[in-house]
C-alpha positions as CSV (number, residue, x, y, z in Angstrom):
1,M,-4.2,-17.1,10.9
2,F,-2.8,-18.6,7.7
3,R,-1.7,-22.1,8.9
4,N,-4.5,-24.0,7.0
5,V,-3.0,-22.9,3.7
6,V,-1.5,-25.9,1.9
7,I,2.3,-25.9,2.7
8,S,3.3,-26.2,-0.9
9,L,1.2,-23.2,-1.8
10,L,2.7,-21.2,1.1
11,I,6.2,-21.8,-0.3
12,L,5.1,-20.8,-3.8
13,L,3.4,-17.7,-2.5
14,F,6.4,-16.7,-0.3
15,A,8.6,-16.7,-3.3
16,S,6.0,-15.0,-5.5
17,C,5.1,-12.3,-2.9
18,K,8.7,-11.4,-2.3
19,N,9.5,-11.0,-6.0
20,D,6.4,-10.1,-7.8
21,Q,3.2,-10.0,-5.8
22,S,1.1,-8.9,-8.9
23,A,2.1,-12.1,-10.7
24,V,0.2,-14.4,-8.4
25,D,-2.6,-15.9,-10.5
26,L,-5.5,-16.9,-8.3
27,N,-8.1,-17.7,-11.1
28,Q,-8.8,-21.4,-11.0
29,P,-11.6,-23.7,-12.0
30,T,-14.2,-25.0,-9.5
31,L,-12.6,-25.8,-6.1
32,S,-13.4,-28.0,-3.2
33,L,-14.4,-26.4,0.1
34,E,-11.0,-27.1,1.5
35,D,-9.3,-25.6,-1.5
36,K,-11.5,-22.5,-1.3
37,E,-10.6,-22.0,2.3
38,A,-6.9,-22.3,1.4
39,R,-7.3,-19.9,-1.5
40,E,-9.0,-17.3,0.8
41,D,-6.1,-17.6,3.2
42,S,-3.6,-17.3,0.3
43,L,-5.3,-14.1,-0.7
44,A,-5.0,-12.9,2.9
45,L,-1.3,-13.9,2.8
46,V,-0.6,-11.8,-0.3
47,A,-2.5,-8.9,1.3
48,A,-0.4,-9.2,4.5
49,Y,2.9,-9.0,2.6
50,Q,1.6,-6.0,0.6
51,A,0.5,-4.3,3.8
52,Q,3.9,-5.1,5.4
53,N,5.6,-3.2,2.6
54,E,3.8,-0.1,3.8
55,I,5.4,-0.2,7.2
56,E,8.2,2.4,7.2
57,H,10.6,1.2,9.8
58,T,12.6,-2.1,9.8
59,V,14.7,-3.8,12.5
60,F,16.8,-6.9,12.0
61,P,17.2,-10.0,14.1
62,T,20.5,-10.4,16.0
63,M,20.0,-14.1,16.7
64,E,17.4,-16.7,16.3
65,T,16.6,-19.8,18.4
66,Q,16.7,-23.3,17.2
67,S,13.4,-24.5,15.7
68,V,10.9,-25.9,18.1
69,Q,10.3,-29.7,18.2
70,A,7.6,-29.9,15.5
71,S,7.3,-30.3,11.7
72,A,7.4,-27.4,9.2
73,A,3.7,-27.8,8.7
74,E,2.7,-27.4,12.3
75,D,1.7,-24.2,14.1
76,A,3.8,-24.9,17.2
77,A,5.8,-22.1,18.6
78,D,3.7,-19.4,20.3
79,D,4.8,-17.2,23.2
80,P,8.2,-16.4,24.7
81,A,9.1,-15.1,28.2
82,I,12.6,-13.8,29.0
83,W,14.1,-14.5,32.4
84,V,16.8,-12.1,33.4
85,N,19.5,-13.8,35.6
86,P,20.0,-11.3,38.4
87,D,23.6,-12.3,39.1
88,T,24.8,-13.0,35.6
89,P,22.7,-11.2,32.9
90,S,24.6,-12.9,30.1
91,A,23.2,-16.2,31.5
92,S,19.6,-15.1,31.1
93,L,17.2,-17.5,29.4
94,I,14.3,-17.5,27.0
95,F,11.3,-19.8,27.7
96,G,9.3,-20.5,24.6
97,S,6.0,-22.3,24.4
98,N,5.4,-25.3,22.0
99,K,1.8,-25.9,21.4
100,R,2.7,-29.4,20.2
101,G,4.1,-30.7,23.5
102,G,6.1,-28.6,25.9
103,L,8.2,-25.7,27.0
104,A,11.6,-25.0,25.4
105,V,14.4,-23.1,27.1
106,Y,17.1,-21.2,25.1
107,D,20.3,-19.3,26.0
108,L,21.1,-15.9,24.6
109,A,22.7,-17.5,21.5
110,G,19.5,-19.3,20.7
111,K,20.6,-22.8,21.6
112,E,18.0,-25.0,23.2
113,V,19.4,-25.9,26.6
114,E,16.4,-27.6,28.2
115,Y,13.0,-29.0,27.1
116,Y,10.1,-29.8,29.4
117,P,7.5,-32.1,27.7
118,I,4.7,-31.0,29.9
119,G,1.8,-30.7,27.4
120,N,0.6,-28.3,24.7
121,I,1.8,-25.0,26.2
122,N,0.2,-21.9,24.7
123,N,1.3,-18.8,26.6
124,V,4.0,-18.4,29.2
125,D,4.9,-15.6,31.7
126,I,7.3,-14.9,34.6
127,L,6.5,-13.6,38.0
128,Y,9.3,-12.2,40.1
129,D,9.5,-11.5,43.9
130,F,6.7,-13.9,45.1
131,P,6.9,-14.6,48.9
132,L,6.7,-18.3,49.6
133,A,7.7,-20.0,52.9
134,N,9.9,-17.2,54.2
135,K,11.7,-16.7,50.9
136,I,11.3,-14.8,47.7
137,I,11.0,-16.9,44.6
138,T,10.5,-16.5,40.8
139,I,7.6,-18.3,39.2
140,I,7.2,-19.5,35.6
141,G,3.5,-20.0,34.7
142,C,1.8,-21.2,31.5
143,S,-1.5,-22.2,30.0
144,N,-1.6,-25.9,29.2
145,R,-4.1,-26.9,26.5
146,T,-3.5,-30.7,27.0
147,D,-5.3,-30.9,30.3
148,Q,-6.8,-27.3,30.3
149,S,-4.8,-26.2,33.2
150,I,-2.5,-23.5,34.6
151,D,1.0,-24.8,35.3
152,L,3.2,-23.1,37.9
153,F,6.9,-23.8,38.4
154,Q,9.5,-22.4,40.7
155,L,12.6,-21.2,38.9
156,D,16.1,-21.9,40.4
157,P,18.0,-18.6,40.2
158,Q,21.3,-20.5,39.9
159,N,20.6,-22.4,36.7
160,G,17.0,-21.6,35.6
161,A,15.8,-25.1,36.3
162,L,12.0,-25.5,36.9
163,T,10.3,-27.4,39.8
164,D,6.5,-27.9,39.9
165,I,5.1,-26.1,42.9
166,S,1.4,-26.4,42.0
167,N,-1.0,-27.8,44.6
168,G,-2.1,-30.6,42.2
169,S,-3.4,-30.0,38.7
170,L,-4.8,-26.5,38.5
171,Q,-7.4,-27.2,35.9
172,V,-9.8,-24.5,34.6
173,D,-13.6,-24.9,34.3
174,S,-14.1,-25.9,30.7
175,N,-17.7,-24.8,31.0
176,S,-16.4,-21.2,31.4
177,I,-13.2,-21.3,29.4
178,D,-13.5,-22.9,26.0
179,D,-9.9,-24.0,25.3
180,I,-7.4,-22.1,27.5
181,Y,-5.3,-19.7,25.4
182,G,-3.9,-16.5,26.9
183,F,-2.0,-16.3,30.2
184,T,-0.3,-13.6,32.1
185,F,0.7,-12.7,35.7
186,G,-0.1,-9.5,37.4
187,Q,1.0,-7.9,40.7
188,D,-1.2,-5.5,42.6
189,Q,1.4,-3.3,44.4
190,Q,-1.2,-1.5,46.5
191,Q,-2.8,-4.6,47.9
192,N,0.3,-6.8,47.7
193,K,-1.4,-9.5,45.8
194,S,-0.3,-11.6,42.8
195,Y,-2.6,-12.8,40.1
196,A,-2.7,-15.5,37.3
197,I,-5.0,-14.4,34.5
198,I,-6.3,-16.6,31.6
199,N,-8.6,-16.4,28.7
200,G,-10.1,-18.8,26.1
201,K,-11.3,-19.0,22.5
202,N,-14.8,-18.1,23.7
203,G,-13.6,-14.6,24.8
204,R,-14.0,-15.3,28.6
205,M,-11.3,-14.1,30.9
206,Q,-10.7,-15.4,34.4
207,Q,-8.5,-13.8,37.1
208,F,-7.2,-15.8,40.0
209,E,-5.3,-14.8,43.1
210,I,-2.2,-16.9,43.7
211,I,-2.4,-18.3,47.2
212,T,-0.1,-20.6,49.2
213,T,-1.0,-23.8,51.0
214,P,0.3,-24.8,54.5
215,E,2.5,-27.3,52.6
216,G,4.3,-24.5,50.7
217,K,2.5,-25.2,47.4
218,L,0.7,-22.7,45.1
219,D,-3.0,-22.7,44.5
220,L,-5.5,-20.4,42.8
221,K,-8.6,-18.6,44.0
222,L,-11.0,-17.3,41.3
223,L,-11.9,-13.7,41.8
224,R,-13.3,-12.3,38.6
225,E,-14.7,-13.3,35.2
226,V,-15.0,-10.9,32.2
227,Q,-16.7,-11.7,28.9
228,F,-15.5,-10.3,25.6
229,D,-17.4,-10.5,22.3
230,S,-14.9,-12.7,20.5
231,Q,-11.6,-14.6,20.9
232,T,-9.0,-13.1,23.2
233,E,-5.4,-14.2,23.8
234,G,-2.6,-11.7,24.4
235,M,-2.5,-10.0,27.8
236,T,-0.1,-7.9,29.9
237,T,-0.2,-5.8,33.0
238,D,1.1,-2.4,34.1
239,D,1.6,-3.3,37.8
240,K,2.6,0.2,39.0
241,R,-0.6,1.8,37.7
242,G,-2.7,-1.3,38.4
243,V,-3.8,-1.8,34.8
244,L,-4.6,-5.0,32.8
245,Y,-4.5,-5.0,29.0
246,V,-6.4,-7.7,27.0
247,G,-6.1,-8.3,23.3
248,E,-9.4,-9.2,21.5
249,E,-7.9,-10.6,18.3
250,N,-10.3,-9.2,15.7
251,K,-11.0,-5.9,17.4
252,G,-8.1,-4.5,19.3
253,I,-6.8,-3.9,22.9
254,W,-8.9,-3.3,26.0
255,K,-7.8,-1.7,29.2
256,L,-9.2,-2.8,32.6
257,Q,-8.3,-2.1,36.2
258,L,-6.2,-4.9,37.6
259,D,-8.1,-4.9,40.9
260,P,-10.7,-7.6,40.5
261,G,-13.0,-5.6,42.7
262,S,-13.4,-3.1,39.9
263,G,-15.8,-5.3,38.0
264,D,-15.9,-5.9,34.3
265,G,-15.6,-2.2,33.1
266,K,-13.2,-1.8,30.2
267,E,-12.0,0.9,27.9
268,F,-11.2,0.3,24.2
269,L,-7.8,1.5,23.0
270,T,-7.0,0.5,19.4
271,A,-8.6,0.4,16.1
272,S,-7.5,-0.6,12.5
273,G,-8.2,0.4,8.9
274,S,-8.8,4.1,8.2
275,T,-8.4,5.0,11.9
276,N,-4.8,3.6,12.0
277,P,-3.6,1.7,8.8
278,N,-0.5,0.5,10.8
279,I,-2.8,-2.0,12.6
280,A,-4.1,-5.0,10.7
281,F,-5.9,-7.7,12.7
282,D,-5.3,-10.1,14.3
283,I,-3.9,-8.4,17.3
284,E,-1.9,-11.2,19.1
285,G,1.0,-10.8,21.5
286,I,1.1,-7.7,23.7
287,T,3.5,-6.6,26.4
288,F,4.0,-3.6,28.7
289,I,7.4,-2.0,28.8
290,E,8.7,0.4,31.5
291,H,10.6,3.2,29.8
292,G,11.5,6.0,32.2
293,E,8.7,8.6,32.2
294,N,7.3,7.3,28.9
295,D,6.2,3.7,29.4
296,L,5.3,1.7,26.3
297,L,2.8,-0.9,25.1
298,L,3.9,-3.2,22.3
299,A,1.5,-5.3,20.2
300,S,2.0,-7.7,17.2
301,S,-0.2,-7.0,14.2
302,Q,-0.6,-10.2,12.3
303,G,-2.6,-8.8,9.3
304,N,0.5,-6.9,8.2
305,F,3.3,-8.8,9.8
306,S,4.4,-5.8,12.0
307,Y,4.5,-4.4,15.5
308,A,2.8,-1.3,16.9
309,I,4.2,0.7,19.8
310,F,1.7,2.8,21.9
311,S,2.2,5.2,24.8
312,G,1.9,3.2,28.0
313,S,-0.2,5.8,29.8
314,G,-2.5,8.7,29.1
315,D,-4.3,8.4,25.8
316,H,-2.2,5.5,24.6
317,K,-1.3,7.3,21.4
318,H,0.2,5.2,18.6
319,L,3.9,6.2,18.4
320,T,5.4,4.1,15.6
321,S,5.2,0.7,13.9
322,F,8.0,-1.5,12.6
323,K,8.7,-4.8,10.9
324,V,11.4,-7.4,11.4
325,G,13.3,-7.8,8.1
326,A,15.8,-10.5,7.0
327,S,19.5,-10.0,7.7
328,A,22.3,-11.7,5.7
329,R,22.0,-14.9,7.8
330,I,18.6,-14.8,9.5
331,D,15.2,-14.6,7.8
332,G,12.6,-12.0,8.6
333,V,9.4,-12.5,10.6
334,E,5.8,-13.1,9.7
335,E,2.6,-13.7,11.6
336,T,3.9,-13.3,15.2
337,D,1.8,-14.8,18.0
338,G,3.6,-14.0,21.2
339,L,6.4,-11.6,22.1
340,D,8.3,-10.3,25.2
341,V,10.7,-7.5,26.0
342,V,13.3,-6.8,28.8
343,T,15.1,-3.6,29.0
344,Q,18.1,-4.5,31.3
345,Y,21.6,-4.9,30.0
346,L,22.2,-8.6,29.0
347,N,25.4,-8.6,27.0
348,A,27.2,-6.7,24.3
349,D,24.6,-7.8,21.7
350,Y,21.7,-6.5,23.9
351,P,23.1,-3.5,25.8
352,Q,19.6,-2.0,26.4
353,G,17.7,-5.3,26.5
354,M,16.0,-7.7,24.1
355,L,12.8,-8.1,22.1
356,V,11.9,-11.8,21.4
357,V,9.1,-12.6,18.8
358,Q,7.7,-15.8,17.6
359,D,8.2,-16.3,13.8
360,G,5.2,-17.9,12.1
361,F,7.0,-18.8,8.9
362,N,10.6,-19.7,9.6
363,H,12.8,-20.1,6.5
364,K,16.2,-21.6,5.9
365,G,17.1,-20.4,2.4
366,D,14.1,-21.3,0.3
367,S,12.9,-24.0,2.6
368,L,10.1,-23.6,5.2
369,V,11.2,-25.2,8.5
370,A,9.7,-25.6,12.0
371,Q,8.9,-22.3,13.7
372,N,11.2,-20.5,16.1
373,F,11.8,-17.3,17.9
374,K,13.8,-14.3,16.7
375,M,15.8,-12.1,19.0
376,I,16.3,-8.4,18.4
377,S,18.3,-5.8,20.2
378,W,15.9,-3.5,22.0
379,A,18.3,-0.6,21.3
380,E,17.5,-0.9,17.6
381,V,13.8,-0.7,18.2
382,L,14.2,2.4,20.4
383,K,15.8,4.2,17.5
384,K,12.5,4.0,15.7
385,L,10.6,5.9,18.4
386,P,10.0,9.6,18.1
387,Q,12.9,11.6,19.5
388,K,10.9,13.1,22.4
389,I,10.1,9.6,23.7
390,N,13.8,8.7,24.1
């Protein structure tokens, strides 16, 4: 949202906003169009920090990943996906997209252990328990903006290594999808089908069934298209209820039936402003979380650098909001794009699972550096929920 602000102005504003937001002087003589746009974004940046101050609850990062392979000026990191190692949870991995060239892989200490230079990857997701050639595999999928494709890889459960299992390049129709953005998997447990779902800047969503070829490769069959009024990106599914959630950035979250035969009917769930001041657009990353009898829906709210938790069923009531603050050694988080949550035990730092969020403004001391991902104990987030939910 704010990346076209001049970097030097961002650094100045960061220091000013943290210490004395009222002292920022935005009265200037006649400006060029570029400067006016930067000034408008700087005003929005000040407003976002002010709105973040109104969020009551704060959690703190436990770890952070290494910066992505990009410059400090680039909007590069975007969406994480956490793979839980079924045999050794402490050896689980985080896959993080880099819109400037690939897919990074991090261990639970945040160290980059692998990098796949496969193109400008926007969103990434993981699909477990997919049947292929008389075995059950795990698939990593992502939206690739370099060649406007969906990339599918088989994940080796021993070491997390990826092998391309696509039936050639799975390119999308650029006449329908104007620059591929959002991506998620979904599993229809009633019909025993798996889906790859994408959307683009023009607000069009496409849903594909994942099919296998006689050669043991994966291919896609288009089943449904749904048009939204404006740009969409974040998506997630509730597989046990057969529900798909789609984030329309400047409006909120929509709920659809996952079954593509249900058509394009959708129900609007969230609003901002006076209806719910905890939400400030853009709505970006969203994820569904199984939580006993009280499942949850989590969304990043870029307009106030925070995160909103909703009930994952029924009326989808807003339960709480929180922000990620700075600890003694790790900076806080602003302008999150993608996020992911797992709720299994991973290690002593993450006894009830982990939340991973992209950090739009990653700082080392007073210096702005390349973006990265922050890792938060999910147990700390659960403490911010109403008592009756836990």
